[in-house]
mmCIF file of the N, C-alpha and C atoms, coordinates in Angstrom:
data_MODEL
# 
_entry.id   MODEL 
# 
loop_
_atom_site.group_PDB 
_atom_site.id 
_atom_site.type_symbol 
_atom_site.label_atom_id 
_atom_site.label_alt_id 
_atom_site.label_comp_id 
_atom_site.label_asym_id 
_atom_site.label_entity_id 
_atom_site.label_seq_id 
_atom_site.pdbx_PDB_ins_code 
_atom_site.Cartn_x 
_atom_site.Cartn_y 
_atom_site.Cartn_z 
_atom_site.occupancy 
_atom_site.B_iso_or_equiv 
_atom_site.pdbx_formal_charge 
_atom_site.auth_seq_id 
_atom_site.auth_comp_id 
_atom_site.auth_asym_id 
_atom_site.auth_atom_id 
_atom_site.pdbx_PDB_model_num 
ATOM 1   N N  . UNK A 1 1  ? 18.252 81.850  51.044 1.00 0.00 ? 1  UNK A N  1 
ATOM 2   C CA . UNK A 1 1  ? 18.739 80.244  50.528 1.00 0.00 ? 1  UNK A CA 1 
ATOM 3   C C  . UNK A 1 1  ? 18.072 79.561  51.500 1.00 0.00 ? 1  UNK A C  1 
ATOM 4   N N  . UNK A 1 2  ? 17.823 78.144  51.185 1.00 0.00 ? 2  UNK A N  1 
ATOM 5   C CA . UNK A 1 2  ? 17.879 77.114  52.485 1.00 0.00 ? 2  UNK A CA 1 
ATOM 6   C C  . UNK A 1 2  ? 18.349 76.151  52.778 1.00 0.00 ? 2  UNK A C  1 
ATOM 7   N N  . UNK A 1 3  ? 18.685 76.316  54.236 1.00 0.00 ? 3  UNK A N  1 
ATOM 8   C CA . UNK A 1 3  ? 19.666 75.471  54.644 1.00 0.00 ? 3  UNK A CA 1 
ATOM 9   C C  . UNK A 1 3  ? 19.619 73.954  54.120 1.00 0.00 ? 3  UNK A C  1 
ATOM 10  N N  . UNK A 1 4  ? 20.702 73.493  53.925 1.00 0.00 ? 4  UNK A N  1 
ATOM 11  C CA . UNK A 1 4  ? 20.904 72.179  52.731 1.00 0.00 ? 4  UNK A CA 1 
ATOM 12  C C  . UNK A 1 4  ? 20.332 72.096  51.593 1.00 0.00 ? 4  UNK A C  1 
ATOM 13  N N  . UNK A 1 5  ? 19.829 73.195  50.868 1.00 0.00 ? 5  UNK A N  1 
ATOM 14  C CA . UNK A 1 5  ? 19.650 73.092  49.669 1.00 0.00 ? 5  UNK A CA 1 
ATOM 15  C C  . UNK A 1 5  ? 20.796 73.646  48.814 1.00 0.00 ? 5  UNK A C  1 
ATOM 16  N N  . UNK A 1 6  ? 20.864 72.974  47.777 1.00 0.00 ? 6  UNK A N  1 
ATOM 17  C CA . UNK A 1 6  ? 22.159 73.086  46.870 1.00 0.00 ? 6  UNK A CA 1 
ATOM 18  C C  . UNK A 1 6  ? 21.685 74.041  46.088 1.00 0.00 ? 6  UNK A C  1 
ATOM 19  N N  . UNK A 1 7  ? 22.291 75.653  45.904 1.00 0.00 ? 7  UNK A N  1 
ATOM 20  C CA . UNK A 1 7  ? 22.125 76.813  44.925 1.00 0.00 ? 7  UNK A CA 1 
ATOM 21  C C  . UNK A 1 7  ? 23.520 76.718  44.030 1.00 0.00 ? 7  UNK A C  1 
ATOM 22  N N  . UNK A 1 8  ? 23.614 77.377  42.989 1.00 0.00 ? 8  UNK A N  1 
ATOM 23  C CA . UNK A 1 8  ? 24.397 77.501  42.027 1.00 0.00 ? 8  UNK A CA 1 
ATOM 24  C C  . UNK A 1 8  ? 24.508 79.396  41.956 1.00 0.00 ? 8  UNK A C  1 
ATOM 25  N N  . UNK A 1 9  ? 25.538 79.992  42.411 1.00 0.00 ? 9  UNK A N  1 
ATOM 26  C CA . UNK A 1 9  ? 25.647 81.482  42.239 1.00 0.00 ? 9  UNK A CA 1 
ATOM 27  C C  . UNK A 1 9  ? 26.855 81.554  41.004 1.00 0.00 ? 9  UNK A C  1 
ATOM 28  N N  . UNK A 1 10 ? 26.164 82.445  39.857 1.00 0.00 ? 10 UNK A N  1 
ATOM 29  C CA . UNK A 1 10 ? 26.727 82.636  38.878 1.00 0.00 ? 10 UNK A CA 1 
ATOM 30  C C  . UNK A 1 10 ? 27.139 84.099  38.991 1.00 0.00 ? 10 UNK A C  1 
ATOM 31  N N  . UNK A 1 11 ? 28.365 83.994  39.331 1.00 0.00 ? 11 UNK A N  1 
ATOM 32  C CA . UNK A 1 11 ? 29.385 85.552  39.338 1.00 0.00 ? 11 UNK A CA 1 
ATOM 33  C C  . UNK A 1 11 ? 29.963 86.140  37.828 1.00 0.00 ? 11 UNK A C  1 
ATOM 34  N N  . UNK A 1 12 ? 29.368 86.999  37.585 1.00 0.00 ? 12 UNK A N  1 
ATOM 35  C CA . UNK A 1 12 ? 30.414 88.000  36.294 1.00 0.00 ? 12 UNK A CA 1 
ATOM 36  C C  . UNK A 1 12 ? 31.486 89.207  36.676 1.00 0.00 ? 12 UNK A C  1 
ATOM 37  N N  . UNK A 1 13 ? 32.367 89.502  36.397 1.00 0.00 ? 13 UNK A N  1 
ATOM 38  C CA . UNK A 1 13 ? 33.133 90.570  36.292 1.00 0.00 ? 13 UNK A CA 1 
ATOM 39  C C  . UNK A 1 13 ? 33.450 91.361  35.104 1.00 0.00 ? 13 UNK A C  1 
ATOM 40  N N  . UNK A 1 14 ? 32.613 92.446  34.915 1.00 0.00 ? 14 UNK A N  1 
ATOM 41  C CA . UNK A 1 14 ? 32.863 93.278  33.415 1.00 0.00 ? 14 UNK A CA 1 
ATOM 42  C C  . UNK A 1 14 ? 33.753 93.982  33.305 1.00 0.00 ? 14 UNK A C  1 
ATOM 43  N N  . UNK A 1 15 ? 34.902 94.493  34.262 1.00 0.00 ? 15 UNK A N  1 
ATOM 44  C CA . UNK A 1 15 ? 36.007 95.279  34.543 1.00 0.00 ? 15 UNK A CA 1 
ATOM 45  C C  . UNK A 1 15 ? 37.393 94.746  34.878 1.00 0.00 ? 15 UNK A C  1 
ATOM 46  N N  . UNK A 1 16 ? 37.415 94.228  36.369 1.00 0.00 ? 16 UNK A N  1 
ATOM 47  C CA . UNK A 1 16 ? 38.739 93.801  36.520 1.00 0.00 ? 16 UNK A CA 1 
ATOM 48  C C  . UNK A 1 16 ? 38.237 92.596  37.658 1.00 0.00 ? 16 UNK A C  1 
ATOM 49  N N  . UNK A 1 17 ? 39.277 91.733  37.793 1.00 0.00 ? 17 UNK A N  1 
ATOM 50  C CA . UNK A 1 17 ? 39.776 90.474  38.464 1.00 0.00 ? 17 UNK A CA 1 
ATOM 51  C C  . UNK A 1 17 ? 38.559 90.858  39.835 1.00 0.00 ? 17 UNK A C  1 
ATOM 52  N N  . UNK A 1 18 ? 37.868 90.468  40.311 1.00 0.00 ? 18 UNK A N  1 
ATOM 53  C CA . UNK A 1 18 ? 37.241 90.463  41.682 1.00 0.00 ? 18 UNK A CA 1 
ATOM 54  C C  . UNK A 1 18 ? 37.280 88.947  42.416 1.00 0.00 ? 18 UNK A C  1 
ATOM 55  N N  . UNK A 1 19 ? 37.268 88.986  43.598 1.00 0.00 ? 19 UNK A N  1 
ATOM 56  C CA . UNK A 1 19 ? 37.119 87.829  44.631 1.00 0.00 ? 19 UNK A CA 1 
ATOM 57  C C  . UNK A 1 19 ? 36.477 88.055  45.418 1.00 0.00 ? 19 UNK A C  1 
ATOM 58  N N  . UNK A 1 20 ? 35.772 86.515  45.383 1.00 0.00 ? 20 UNK A N  1 
ATOM 59  C CA . UNK A 1 20 ? 34.254 86.272  46.317 1.00 0.00 ? 20 UNK A CA 1 
ATOM 60  C C  . UNK A 1 20 ? 34.870 85.330  47.071 1.00 0.00 ? 20 UNK A C  1 
ATOM 61  N N  . UNK A 1 21 ? 34.842 85.928  48.599 1.00 0.00 ? 21 UNK A N  1 
ATOM 62  C CA . UNK A 1 21 ? 35.094 84.989  49.543 1.00 0.00 ? 21 UNK A CA 1 
ATOM 63  C C  . UNK A 1 21 ? 34.204 85.090  50.821 1.00 0.00 ? 21 UNK A C  1 
ATOM 64  N N  . UNK A 1 22 ? 33.730 83.893  51.609 1.00 0.00 ? 22 UNK A N  1 
ATOM 65  C CA . UNK A 1 22 ? 33.391 83.637  52.543 1.00 0.00 ? 22 UNK A CA 1 
ATOM 66  C C  . UNK A 1 22 ? 33.338 82.329  52.970 1.00 0.00 ? 22 UNK A C  1 
ATOM 67  N N  . UNK A 1 23 ? 34.000 82.361  54.514 1.00 0.00 ? 23 UNK A N  1 
ATOM 68  C CA . UNK A 1 23 ? 34.999 81.325  54.814 1.00 0.00 ? 23 UNK A CA 1 
ATOM 69  C C  . UNK A 1 23 ? 33.835 80.210  55.552 1.00 0.00 ? 23 UNK A C  1 
ATOM 70  N N  . UNK A 1 24 ? 32.589 81.205  55.912 1.00 0.00 ? 24 UNK A N  1 
ATOM 71  C CA . UNK A 1 24 ? 31.928 80.619  56.703 1.00 0.00 ? 24 UNK A CA 1 
ATOM 72  C C  . UNK A 1 24 ? 31.163 79.282  55.569 1.00 0.00 ? 24 UNK A C  1 
ATOM 73  N N  . UNK A 1 25 ? 30.761 79.748  54.467 1.00 0.00 ? 25 UNK A N  1 
ATOM 74  C CA . UNK A 1 25 ? 29.874 78.619  53.520 1.00 0.00 ? 25 UNK A CA 1 
ATOM 75  C C  . UNK A 1 25 ? 31.169 78.352  52.213 1.00 0.00 ? 25 UNK A C  1 
ATOM 76  N N  . UNK A 1 26 ? 32.417 78.152  53.002 1.00 0.00 ? 26 UNK A N  1 
ATOM 77  C CA . UNK A 1 26 ? 33.736 77.684  52.001 1.00 0.00 ? 26 UNK A CA 1 
ATOM 78  C C  . UNK A 1 26 ? 33.676 78.194  50.543 1.00 0.00 ? 26 UNK A C  1 
ATOM 79  N N  . UNK A 1 27 ? 33.280 79.325  50.580 1.00 0.00 ? 27 UNK A N  1 
ATOM 80  C CA . UNK A 1 27 ? 33.358 80.286  49.325 1.00 0.00 ? 27 UNK A CA 1 
ATOM 81  C C  . UNK A 1 27 ? 34.705 81.049  48.645 1.00 0.00 ? 27 UNK A C  1 
ATOM 82  N N  . UNK A 1 28 ? 35.640 80.530  47.945 1.00 0.00 ? 28 UNK A N  1 
ATOM 83  C CA . UNK A 1 28 ? 36.552 81.612  47.721 1.00 0.00 ? 28 UNK A CA 1 
ATOM 84  C C  . UNK A 1 28 ? 37.225 81.523  45.996 1.00 0.00 ? 28 UNK A C  1 
ATOM 85  N N  . UNK A 1 29 ? 36.377 82.295  45.538 1.00 0.00 ? 29 UNK A N  1 
ATOM 86  C CA . UNK A 1 29 ? 36.248 82.203  44.032 1.00 0.00 ? 29 UNK A CA 1 
ATOM 87  C C  . UNK A 1 29 ? 36.962 83.572  43.540 1.00 0.00 ? 29 UNK A C  1 
ATOM 88  N N  . UNK A 1 30 ? 38.243 83.547  42.554 1.00 0.00 ? 30 UNK A N  1 
ATOM 89  C CA . UNK A 1 30 ? 38.156 84.966  41.999 1.00 0.00 ? 30 UNK A CA 1 
ATOM 90  C C  . UNK A 1 30 ? 37.614 84.748  40.549 1.00 0.00 ? 30 UNK A C  1 
ATOM 91  N N  . UNK A 1 31 ? 37.153 85.905  39.992 1.00 0.00 ? 31 UNK A N  1 
ATOM 92  C CA . UNK A 1 31 ? 36.591 86.127  38.607 1.00 0.00 ? 31 UNK A CA 1 
ATOM 93  C C  . UNK A 1 31 ? 37.226 87.123  37.812 1.00 0.00 ? 31 UNK A C  1 
ATOM 94  N N  . UNK A 1 32 ? 37.811 86.643  36.504 1.00 0.00 ? 32 UNK A N  1 
ATOM 95  C CA . UNK A 1 32 ? 38.576 87.774  35.818 1.00 0.00 ? 32 UNK A CA 1 
ATOM 96  C C  . UNK A 1 32 ? 37.850 88.550  35.178 1.00 0.00 ? 32 UNK A C  1 
ATOM 97  N N  . UNK A 1 33 ? 37.924 89.625  34.891 1.00 0.00 ? 33 UNK A N  1 
ATOM 98  C CA . UNK A 1 33 ? 37.664 90.791  33.536 1.00 0.00 ? 33 UNK A CA 1 
ATOM 99  C C  . UNK A 1 33 ? 36.978 89.976  32.383 1.00 0.00 ? 33 UNK A C  1 
ATOM 100 N N  . UNK A 1 34 ? 35.698 90.149  32.221 1.00 0.00 ? 34 UNK A N  1 
ATOM 101 C CA . UNK A 1 34 ? 34.967 89.362  31.000 1.00 0.00 ? 34 UNK A CA 1 
ATOM 102 C C  . UNK A 1 34 ? 34.561 87.998  31.407 1.00 0.00 ? 34 UNK A C  1 
ATOM 103 N N  . UNK A 1 35 ? 34.835 87.764  32.648 1.00 0.00 ? 35 UNK A N  1 
ATOM 104 C CA . UNK A 1 35 ? 34.206 86.249  32.683 1.00 0.00 ? 35 UNK A CA 1 
ATOM 105 C C  . UNK A 1 35 ? 33.321 85.827  33.539 1.00 0.00 ? 35 UNK A C  1 
ATOM 106 N N  . UNK A 1 36 ? 32.909 84.747  33.997 1.00 0.00 ? 36 UNK A N  1 
ATOM 107 C CA . UNK A 1 36 ? 31.827 84.488  34.871 1.00 0.00 ? 36 UNK A CA 1 
ATOM 108 C C  . UNK A 1 36 ? 32.267 83.276  35.526 1.00 0.00 ? 36 UNK A C  1 
ATOM 109 N N  . UNK A 1 37 ? 32.002 83.358  36.606 1.00 0.00 ? 37 UNK A N  1 
ATOM 110 C CA . UNK A 1 37 ? 32.219 81.928  37.448 1.00 0.00 ? 37 UNK A CA 1 
ATOM 111 C C  . UNK A 1 37 ? 31.348 81.423  38.175 1.00 0.00 ? 37 UNK A C  1 
ATOM 112 N N  . UNK A 1 38 ? 31.003 80.110  38.342 1.00 0.00 ? 38 UNK A N  1 
ATOM 113 C CA . UNK A 1 38 ? 30.070 79.245  38.999 1.00 0.00 ? 38 UNK A CA 1 
ATOM 114 C C  . UNK A 1 38 ? 30.813 78.929  40.079 1.00 0.00 ? 38 UNK A C  1 
ATOM 115 N N  . UNK A 1 39 ? 29.629 79.129  41.351 1.00 0.00 ? 39 UNK A N  1 
ATOM 116 C CA . UNK A 1 39 ? 30.189 78.523  42.705 1.00 0.00 ? 39 UNK A CA 1 
ATOM 117 C C  . UNK A 1 39 ? 28.755 77.887  42.669 1.00 0.00 ? 39 UNK A C  1 
ATOM 118 N N  . UNK A 1 40 ? 28.769 76.424  43.815 1.00 0.00 ? 40 UNK A N  1 
ATOM 119 C CA . UNK A 1 40 ? 27.759 75.552  43.489 1.00 0.00 ? 40 UNK A CA 1 
ATOM 120 C C  . UNK A 1 40 ? 28.320 75.578  45.501 1.00 0.00 ? 40 UNK A C  1 
ATOM 121 N N  . UNK A 1 41 ? 27.207 75.543  46.102 1.00 0.00 ? 41 UNK A N  1 
ATOM 122 C CA . UNK A 1 41 ? 26.957 75.476  47.675 1.00 0.00 ? 41 UNK A CA 1 
ATOM 123 C C  . UNK A 1 41 ? 26.063 74.883  48.091 1.00 0.00 ? 41 UNK A C  1 
ATOM 124 N N  . UNK A 1 42 ? 26.160 74.132  49.033 1.00 0.00 ? 42 UNK A N  1 
ATOM 125 C CA . UNK A 1 42 ? 24.940 73.821  49.827 1.00 0.00 ? 42 UNK A CA 1 
ATOM 126 C C  . UNK A 1 42 ? 25.250 73.953  51.501 1.00 0.00 ? 42 UNK A C  1 
ATOM 127 N N  . UNK A 1 43 ? 24.707 75.279  51.598 1.00 0.00 ? 43 UNK A N  1 
ATOM 128 C CA . UNK A 1 43 ? 24.987 75.601  52.868 1.00 0.00 ? 43 UNK A CA 1 
ATOM 129 C C  . UNK A 1 43 ? 23.964 75.101  54.096 1.00 0.00 ? 43 UNK A C  1 
ATOM 130 N N  . UNK A 1 44 ? 25.245 74.497  55.422 1.00 0.00 ? 44 UNK A N  1 
ATOM 131 C CA . UNK A 1 44 ? 24.914 73.757  56.427 1.00 0.00 ? 44 UNK A CA 1 
ATOM 132 C C  . UNK A 1 44 ? 24.475 74.410  57.709 1.00 0.00 ? 44 UNK A C  1 
ATOM 133 N N  . UNK A 1 45 ? 24.580 75.983  57.479 1.00 0.00 ? 45 UNK A N  1 
ATOM 134 C CA . UNK A 1 45 ? 24.148 76.605  58.646 1.00 0.00 ? 45 UNK A CA 1 
ATOM 135 C C  . UNK A 1 45 ? 23.407 77.869  58.404 1.00 0.00 ? 45 UNK A C  1 
ATOM 136 N N  . UNK A 1 46 ? 22.231 77.955  59.121 1.00 0.00 ? 46 UNK A N  1 
ATOM 137 C CA . UNK A 1 46 ? 21.485 79.180  58.843 1.00 0.00 ? 46 UNK A CA 1 
ATOM 138 C C  . UNK A 1 46 ? 22.213 80.545  59.583 1.00 0.00 ? 46 UNK A C  1 
ATOM 139 N N  . UNK A 1 47 ? 21.768 81.287  58.871 1.00 0.00 ? 47 UNK A N  1 
ATOM 140 C CA . UNK A 1 47 ? 22.351 82.840  59.465 1.00 0.00 ? 47 UNK A CA 1 
ATOM 141 C C  . UNK A 1 47 ? 22.458 83.856  58.361 1.00 0.00 ? 47 UNK A C  1 
ATOM 142 N N  . UNK A 1 48 ? 22.809 84.805  58.700 1.00 0.00 ? 48 UNK A N  1 
ATOM 143 C CA . UNK A 1 48 ? 23.504 85.819  57.656 1.00 0.00 ? 48 UNK A CA 1 
ATOM 144 C C  . UNK A 1 48 ? 24.831 85.968  57.629 1.00 0.00 ? 48 UNK A C  1 
ATOM 145 N N  . UNK A 1 49 ? 25.105 86.216  56.498 1.00 0.00 ? 49 UNK A N  1 
ATOM 146 C CA . UNK A 1 49 ? 26.816 86.294  56.113 1.00 0.00 ? 49 UNK A CA 1 
ATOM 147 C C  . UNK A 1 49 ? 26.912 87.098  55.070 1.00 0.00 ? 49 UNK A C  1 
ATOM 148 N N  . UNK A 1 50 ? 28.229 87.674  55.325 1.00 0.00 ? 50 UNK A N  1 
ATOM 149 C CA . UNK A 1 50 ? 28.792 89.007  54.706 1.00 0.00 ? 50 UNK A CA 1 
ATOM 150 C C  . UNK A 1 50 ? 29.692 88.631  53.678 1.00 0.00 ? 50 UNK A C  1 
ATOM 151 N N  . UNK A 1 51 ? 29.847 88.439  52.367 1.00 0.00 ? 51 UNK A N  1 
ATOM 152 C CA . UNK A 1 51 ? 31.046 88.120  51.551 1.00 0.00 ? 51 UNK A CA 1 
ATOM 153 C C  . UNK A 1 51 ? 31.736 89.300  51.193 1.00 0.00 ? 51 UNK A C  1 
ATOM 154 N N  . UNK A 1 52 ? 32.910 89.395  51.077 1.00 0.00 ? 52 UNK A N  1 
ATOM 155 C CA . UNK A 1 52 ? 33.702 90.535  50.609 1.00 0.00 ? 52 UNK A CA 1 
ATOM 156 C C  . UNK A 1 52 ? 34.594 90.167  49.416 1.00 0.00 ? 52 UNK A C  1 
ATOM 157 N N  . UNK A 1 53 ? 35.094 91.308  48.891 1.00 0.00 ? 53 UNK A N  1 
ATOM 158 C CA . UNK A 1 53 ? 35.652 91.026  47.633 1.00 0.00 ? 53 UNK A CA 1 
ATOM 159 C C  . UNK A 1 53 ? 37.173 91.218  48.085 1.00 0.00 ? 53 UNK A C  1 
ATOM 160 N N  . UNK A 1 54 ? 37.897 89.979  48.006 1.00 0.00 ? 54 UNK A N  1 
ATOM 161 C CA . UNK A 1 54 ? 39.037 89.612  48.553 1.00 0.00 ? 54 UNK A CA 1 
ATOM 162 C C  . UNK A 1 54 ? 40.613 89.722  47.691 1.00 0.00 ? 54 UNK A C  1 
ATOM 163 N N  . UNK A 1 55 ? 40.107 90.356  46.500 1.00 0.00 ? 55 UNK A N  1 
ATOM 164 C CA . UNK A 1 55 ? 40.901 90.752  45.162 1.00 0.00 ? 55 UNK A CA 1 
ATOM 165 C C  . UNK A 1 55 ? 40.778 92.332  45.176 1.00 0.00 ? 55 UNK A C  1 
ATOM 166 N N  . UNK A 1 56 ? 41.887 93.075  45.340 1.00 0.00 ? 56 UNK A N  1 
ATOM 167 C CA . UNK A 1 56 ? 41.771 94.607  45.268 1.00 0.00 ? 56 UNK A CA 1 
ATOM 168 C C  . UNK A 1 56 ? 41.401 94.934  43.993 1.00 0.00 ? 56 UNK A C  1 
ATOM 169 N N  . UNK A 1 57 ? 40.406 95.549  43.791 1.00 0.00 ? 57 UNK A N  1 
ATOM 170 C CA . UNK A 1 57 ? 40.038 95.675  42.471 1.00 0.00 ? 57 UNK A CA 1 
ATOM 171 C C  . UNK A 1 57 ? 39.834 97.415  42.029 1.00 0.00 ? 57 UNK A C  1 
ATOM 172 N N  . UNK A 1 58 ? 40.265 98.165  42.898 1.00 0.00 ? 58 UNK A N  1 
ATOM 173 C CA . UNK A 1 58 ? 40.506 99.464  42.482 1.00 0.00 ? 58 UNK A CA 1 
ATOM 174 C C  . UNK A 1 58 ? 39.510 100.496 43.512 1.00 0.00 ? 58 UNK A C  1 
ATOM 175 N N  . UNK A 1 59 ? 39.251 101.708 43.754 1.00 0.00 ? 59 UNK A N  1 
ATOM 176 C CA . UNK A 1 59 ? 38.902 102.490 44.437 1.00 0.00 ? 59 UNK A CA 1 
ATOM 177 C C  . UNK A 1 59 ? 37.675 102.280 45.518 1.00 0.00 ? 59 UNK A C  1 
ATOM 178 N N  . UNK A 1 60 ? 37.011 101.575 45.145 1.00 0.00 ? 60 UNK A N  1 
ATOM 179 C CA . UNK A 1 60 ? 35.366 100.971 45.797 1.00 0.00 ? 60 UNK A CA 1 
ATOM 180 C C  . UNK A 1 60 ? 35.838 99.963  46.279 1.00 0.00 ? 60 UNK A C  1 
ATOM 181 N N  . UNK A 1 61 ? 36.915 99.334  46.189 1.00 0.00 ? 61 UNK A N  1 
ATOM 182 C CA . UNK A 1 61 ? 37.319 97.644  46.734 1.00 0.00 ? 61 UNK A CA 1 
ATOM 183 C C  . UNK A 1 61 ? 36.514 97.490  48.114 1.00 0.00 ? 61 UNK A C  1 
ATOM 184 N N  . UNK A 1 62 ? 36.688 98.382  48.952 1.00 0.00 ? 62 UNK A N  1 
ATOM 185 C CA . UNK A 1 62 ? 36.306 98.362  50.444 1.00 0.00 ? 62 UNK A CA 1 
ATOM 186 C C  . UNK A 1 62 ? 34.669 98.515  50.482 1.00 0.00 ? 62 UNK A C  1 
ATOM 187 N N  . UNK A 1 63 ? 33.937 98.614  49.595 1.00 0.00 ? 63 UNK A N  1 
ATOM 188 C CA . UNK A 1 63 ? 32.676 98.563  49.807 1.00 0.00 ? 63 UNK A CA 1 
ATOM 189 C C  . UNK A 1 63 ? 31.832 97.333  48.741 1.00 0.00 ? 63 UNK A C  1 
ATOM 190 N N  . UNK A 1 64 ? 32.566 96.916  48.687 1.00 0.00 ? 64 UNK A N  1 
ATOM 191 C CA . UNK A 1 64 ? 32.219 95.713  47.923 1.00 0.00 ? 64 UNK A CA 1 
ATOM 192 C C  . UNK A 1 64 ? 31.951 94.564  48.722 1.00 0.00 ? 64 UNK A C  1 
ATOM 193 N N  . UNK A 1 65 ? 30.804 94.347  49.265 1.00 0.00 ? 65 UNK A N  1 
ATOM 194 C CA . UNK A 1 65 ? 30.446 93.501  49.930 1.00 0.00 ? 65 UNK A CA 1 
ATOM 195 C C  . UNK A 1 65 ? 29.016 93.269  49.656 1.00 0.00 ? 65 UNK A C  1 
ATOM 196 N N  . UNK A 1 66 ? 28.580 91.633  50.013 1.00 0.00 ? 66 UNK A N  1 
ATOM 197 C CA . UNK A 1 66 ? 27.499 91.209  49.543 1.00 0.00 ? 66 UNK A CA 1 
ATOM 198 C C  . UNK A 1 66 ? 26.754 90.310  50.980 1.00 0.00 ? 66 UNK A C  1 
ATOM 199 N N  . UNK A 1 67 ? 25.158 90.542  50.939 1.00 0.00 ? 67 UNK A N  1 
ATOM 200 C CA . UNK A 1 67 ? 24.857 89.736  52.201 1.00 0.00 ? 67 UNK A CA 1 
ATOM 201 C C  . UNK A 1 67 ? 23.708 88.428  51.684 1.00 0.00 ? 67 UNK A C  1 
ATOM 202 N N  . UNK A 1 68 ? 24.559 87.394  52.346 1.00 0.00 ? 68 UNK A N  1 
ATOM 203 C CA . UNK A 1 68 ? 23.628 86.303  52.054 1.00 0.00 ? 68 UNK A CA 1 
ATOM 204 C C  . UNK A 1 68 ? 22.873 85.456  52.931 1.00 0.00 ? 68 UNK A C  1 
ATOM 205 N N  . UNK A 1 69 ? 21.715 85.210  53.001 1.00 0.00 ? 69 UNK A N  1 
ATOM 206 C CA . UNK A 1 69 ? 20.729 85.041  53.770 1.00 0.00 ? 69 UNK A CA 1 
ATOM 207 C C  . UNK A 1 69 ? 20.448 83.529  53.907 1.00 0.00 ? 69 UNK A C  1 
ATOM 208 N N  . UNK A 1 70 ? 20.929 82.372  54.842 1.00 0.00 ? 70 UNK A N  1 
ATOM 209 C CA . UNK A 1 70 ? 20.479 81.178  55.072 1.00 0.00 ? 70 UNK A CA 1 
ATOM 210 C C  . UNK A 1 70 ? 19.252 80.980  55.978 1.00 0.00 ? 70 UNK A C  1 
ATOM 211 N N  . UNK A 1 71 ? 18.305 80.314  55.580 1.00 0.00 ? 71 UNK A N  1 
ATOM 212 C CA . UNK A 1 71 ? 17.105 80.277  56.651 1.00 0.00 ? 71 UNK A CA 1 
ATOM 213 C C  . UNK A 1 71 ? 17.295 78.634  57.088 1.00 0.00 ? 71 UNK A C  1 
# 
């Protein structure tokens, strides 16, 4: 992503409710099973950000991370 550029993230959960959380980019979204959520962000800070699933979703919950790079 580019700093200052608006981006729409489309998130889909096939199985259980997942939570998509990243304080630095002001993202806090829950995605129910079988549903899609859209998150629109305009990052104002460059960096590498790691998101986590903040809604317990099963045995691999602790491994659910995603990295967002803002240039």
